[in-house]
N, C-alpha and C positions, 0 to 999 in steps of 0.2 A: 610731214611735207613743208617744203617752203612754196609758197605761194608765186608765182611769176606774173611781173605785171607786162613789160614789154622790153625788148631788147636786153640791154647787159642789166636787169635788173639786181641779180643776185649780187654782182661786185658793186653795184653803187648802194646795195645794203650795205655791205661793209663799209664804204666809205662814210656812212652817215653817223658810224660807231664813234664813241668818244674816243678823243687822240689815245687815251691809254689801251683802247683796243678791248676786245672781249675779256680779259683776264688781266688783274693787275700782275700776275707773275707768269715770266716766260721760262725759266728755269728752276727744277726741282730734285731735291736731293732724292738718295736711291730709300730713302725711309718714309721721304713723302710718298712715293711713288708706290712703294712695296702696299703701305698703308690704305692707299685708294684702290689700289686693286682688288684686297681684303675687303673691303667695303662693299666695292661693286659686285664681287660675288653673294657677301653674305644679303645686300638690297635685292639680289637678282632670285635668290632662295627665299626670301620672305616676301616680294610682293608681286613676282610674277604670277600670270594666271595658273602656268605649269609648265616649269623651267623644263622639264625633260619631255614635253608632248612631242618632239621632233628630233630630240638628241639622247640618247639613253645618258645617266648619269656617269657611268664610269667613264664612258667616253670623252663629256664635259668636264670631269675631274681629270683626267688625263692631258686633254688639252689646256686646261687651266693651269696646271703646273709646268707643262712645257712652257708656256709664254710666262710665267712667274721666273723660271729658270735663268728667262735671257736676261734679267736686271740685274747685270753684274757692277756696270759702272758706277762710279759715286753721287752723278747728277744727270738727269735728262733734260731736254727741250720741251716744250707744248707739243709740237707736231709729232716726236717721238713717243711722247707719253700717250698722246689721244692715239697714234697708231698700235700701241701694244692694248690699251684698252679695249680697241675696235677687235681686236684679233680675239680677245675673249669674249665679248658678247654678240661678234657675230656667230661665234658656236652653238649658238641656241636655234639657229635656223628660222629666226620669227623676225618677218621686215619689218613690225612695228615695235621691235625691243632692239636698239640703237644709239650709237652715237654718232653723231654728224659729223661729214665733212669739215676738217681742221679748218674754218674758216677766217679766224685771227690769224693763223699761221700763215695762210694764204695771203691775206692783206700785207702782212709784215713782208715778205718774200715780195709783192707787186710793187711794192712803196720801194724796196731797195733796189727795182729795176729788174726783176726777175723776168725771165722769159718759159715758153712753154713749147712742147710736140706742136707742128702746125697741123695735124690731122684730126679731124672729129671721126668716130667711129659708130656705126651701126651693126647690130649683130643680127643677123638672118640666115636661117637655114644654115647654119653650122659654119656660115663664114664670116670675116672682117670686113665689112664694107667700108670703104671712102664717103662719109657722109658728106663733109663739108673740106674746104680744100683752102685753109688760110696760108698756106705759103704764096711765093711767086711764081711758083712752077706749075707751068698752063699744062704740060703735058700730062700731068696726074688727072684721070677723068671721076668724076662723082660714080661712085658704084663699082670702082675695079675692088679688087681684094687685096688687102694688105697680108702680105705672109709673115714679114719678120720686122725688126727694128732695134738696130745696134746689135746684130747676129744672135738675135732672142727670136724665136715663135713665138707667134701673138700668142700658141696656148700658154707657152713657157711666163707671158708676159700677164696674161690672164689670170694664173694662178696664183701668183703674187699678189694680185688685186683682190681676188676675192674673199681673203679674211679679212679685210677694210668692210664688207659689205654684207648687210644682215637681210637675209631672204629665205623664202621655205626651198627654194630652187633654183636649178641653174638659170632657167630662162627669165625668171625674176631679176637673178644676181645682174646679167647682162643688160636688162631693162634699165636696172638702178645704176650702172656704169655710165650706159647713155644718157640717163638724168643729170648724174652728177657733172658729167662730161670725162671721156678718155683724156684728154691732154692735162686735167687737172688733178686725176688720178696717178696718170704718169709721172707726175710732180710728186706727188706725195708719196709713192713706191720708191722712185730712183733718182729723187733730187734733179737739181738745174744739169742739162745737159746743153754743150754750144752747139751741137751739130749730131744731127740723124743718119744712118744709114739704113734707108728702106727699103725693101722688096716689095713689089707690086705685081700683081697677076693680073693681065687682062688680055682675052679672048686666047688664053691657054698658055701666053708668053709672061715669063716672070723678069721682069725689069729693075736694076737696082738703081737707086736717088739718092743724092746725098741733099738733104736740106739743113738749110740754117734754123735754128731755133727762131721765133717770135717775141716779140715784145708782150709780155701778158697784158698791159692796160691796152695799149694804141693798137695793137694789131690780133688781139683775141676778144676780151672782155668788150671791149668798144665797139665791136663789130656784130658779134654772135646774138642769136635769139636762145633763150633757155627754151628746152622742150617742152615743160610744164608752162602751159598756157590759156588759164582759166577766165577769157574774155567773155561778159556776155554782148549775147550779139543777136540779132533778129534780122533776117532777111525773108523777103517774098520773091520764090524763084517760080513764077507762073502758078501752078496749080497748088506747089508744094511750099510750106512753110519751114525756114530753117532757123532754130534755135539752139543757142550754144548758152546755157543757164550761167557758167562761170564754176568757180568753185562756190562747194557747200560751206563758205565760213564767210567770216567777215561784218559788216554790218545788215543785221538781217532784215529790218525794216526796208532797207533801199534794196534791198535782194527781193520780198518780196513784191515791193512797188512795181519792180522789172519784171516779174512775173506775170503778175497780173494788168498790165499796159501790153505785156508781151500777146497775151492770149486774148485780149479784148480785140488786137489789131489781127490776128490770126482769123477770129471770128468774124471779123467786120469784113474780111478779105475773102471769106467763104474759101479757104482752103481745104483743100480733100487731102493731101497728106501732109503729117508733120515728122520733121526729123530734127531728132535731139541729139544735140554735139558733146558727148560724155568722153571725148579723146582727150589725152595732154591735159586730165584734169587731176589737180592732187587731193580730192575726197573734201573729207569735212564732217559736217554735224548732219545728225537725219531729220532734223526739225528744218532743214532746208531742201534737203532731197523730198522729204515726203510732201512739204507743200509744193513743188514740181510735179509730182506724179500725181497729186489729187486733180488736177488739172486734164489728167489724161483716164484717169480710173472710171470705171462706173460700178464700182461695190466698194464697201469698206475695205481696207486694205493694212497689212502689215508690212514692215521692213525684216522681220527675223522671224523664225520660228523658235530660237533660242536666243537668250541671253543671259549669259551668267557673269557674274563679280567674284575677285577675290579681293577682300580687303584686306589690308597690314597696317601697322603702325606707321609705315612712311606714308603710306598714301594717305592716311587719315591727317598729317601732319601739313601735306599738300593741300587735301580740300579745305582744313579752317584756316588758309591763308589765301585760298586761291578763288573760293567759291561760296554761295550764299547754302549756306548751312541749315536753312528754315526748307529749303527744297526736298521733296519727297525722296528725289532720287540720292542726293548728297548725304542727308540726313540718316537714309539707310546703311551707308557705307560708316557711317560713326557708330550708329548702333550695333552693328556685327561684330561678334567678335572677332579678334587680331586672325587670319590665315583663314577665315571661313571662306565657302564659295557658295553663293546663293544663286537662285533665278531672279532675273528683276524681269516683273512682266511689264510690256507696253500694251497700253490700249490700241484698238484699233485705229486708223486717220478715215475719217470722214471724206468721201470725194466731194469737190466743188459740184454746186446745183448744175443742172443739165443745161439752161441758159449761159453757163459759164463756161463749162469744160469744153475741151475738143472731144469730136465723136467720130474721126475720119481716119484713116489709116496712119499708125504710128512705127517710127522706125527710128532707132537707138544706134548710135555710132558709138564705136569700143574699139582700142587697139591695146598694147601691152604697154602703154603709159597711162591708162585708165586705172587710178590708185585708191586705194581704200573705200570709201563712201560712194565713190562712182563706180567701182567693180559692185559693190553691194546694190545699189540701185539697179543697174543693169539687170542684175539677177533677179531683183526684186520685180521689175516690168517683164522681166521672160515670166517668172513661175507664175505670176498671177493674169499673165495672156494679155497685159495692156501694150506690145508691142514687140515688133519683129529687132531683132539684134543683129547689127552689121557691123564688119571688120574682122578683126583677129582676135585671138583667146588674150584675155586679160595677163598682166603678169601677177597680179594678184590673185590671190583666191577670196570667193564669195563664202564662204565659210570659214572662218581666218580667227586666229588668236589678236584682239587689237585692244582697240579702247585706250590710249595710251594717256600716261601721265609723265611728269618727269620730274627728275630732282638733281641738283649739284654735289660731286665729290667734294669731301669736305678739305682736303689740299690744293688740288688742282683747279677747283671750281668747274670740272668738264661735265657739262650736263648729259645726264641720262635719260633715255626716254625706255619706260618699260611698258608692257600689256597687260593691264589686269583683269582682261575678261575675254570671253568666247561669244563670237557670233554664229547664228549657225542659218544659212541661206531659208526662206521662206517653203522651200518644196521640203527642207531635210536632207541634202544633198551634202554630205562631207568628203566626196573624192576629192584628191588633192589636184584638183585642177582648176583653171581659171572658168572666166564667163566664156562660154564656145558659143558663137555667134550662129544666128540661123543661116545667114547668109556671109559667109568668108570670102573676105578680100584682106589681101597684105596690105601693111601702110610701109611701102617699101622706104628707107631711109629717114624717114619722117623728117620730110623735108617738104619744099613749097606744092610740088606735085601731090592733089590730093584723089590718091585712088580713090580711097572708100568712096567719098562722098562724090566723085565723078561716076563711080562704079553702080552706085545705088541710084543715082538720078539715070541712068541708061536704063537701069532695072523698071524704076516708076514709070520710065515715057514709054517704055516697051509693051507695059500694063502686063508683066510677067507674075505670077504669083509665086511668093519664094518654095 
């Protein structure tokens, strides 16, 4: 997951890259593309925890050959090559095994004066709703339903986007489209368009609109806010404290200092309720999340009931380059046989002393954009009975194939992310579903109106038990 800072951070990140872009080459021969496609398949077979866990081998093989048969031209640009490889890796149906949105190609398109579709979309209850309107047409209201674009139904358009998105199920694919953004993906699939004929349904009436494309930089990236927003924040709301810990990654000493100081303030304020916000969170590392949980736990706790890893030659090469191989976790990766799957036990984590930790009522907010470790943490809190989960079902599964590492394909240098492990939630439940909140409130449009927090505060203030 890419961490979001504020506003148009994704595009600003692209702007800070060297002038040559993410890759030194933008055009690849048919031979280079075929070689990298073969390398991608071999790497997935070698290093993925269980490549055929969600997709049967015969189905994956047939899909691979179908994509391979599309490589007929003498050369392919980076955008087309990335899209082809995404179509292969997404067939694994594993959200943590993916090739990212082609940021370098997008940046090149932006610098060339590129334009985009002017409406962002949220997917709710089987409908595609206008989430943000960046056009100059004020008649299009937020929350209205998009029926078609340029003569293609939304269903047809999404069917072309889904192969670019790695996810275990459709609910999660749609959440990832919201995360990447529909206009960006529409460009990736359909290329540049000067104008869009859009059918929009409101109050039972379908109305056609003609919308000009908007400038990618000035009218889109410079105005919008990314969906993922892991911002550290503490507020005191009467008897209730609100804490957003931010993402579970980055500067860990700084993170721990924020958590320490936050709980000191909460203790000093004698807050009766604590709201921990894990919405729009990219996840991260268990060392961060466990430290947070230690402040609400009343007993030693774990963050999983089982954690298994598969080691491989590719993983070992990555570990030797990136990590301290004297640490037990990484040392064991190197000492195990290639292809071996083994259980890695984590010791229970101790709670903070009673003088430090919060002992009142704890609520944890989640939504479909609670990713990876934030989903696992919500499940951990729910399973240990440390808090009440509030919001909507997470897109991610709390028992999942994850623990990613990455490598580059040899010719194109396109980065590939592969899941090397399997995590089972604390209560051992492996059902293919997200964390189901104890109190369900939908996050409508993922916009500035905060239905989940407002609904919870009404619940708390009414003193109703969940």
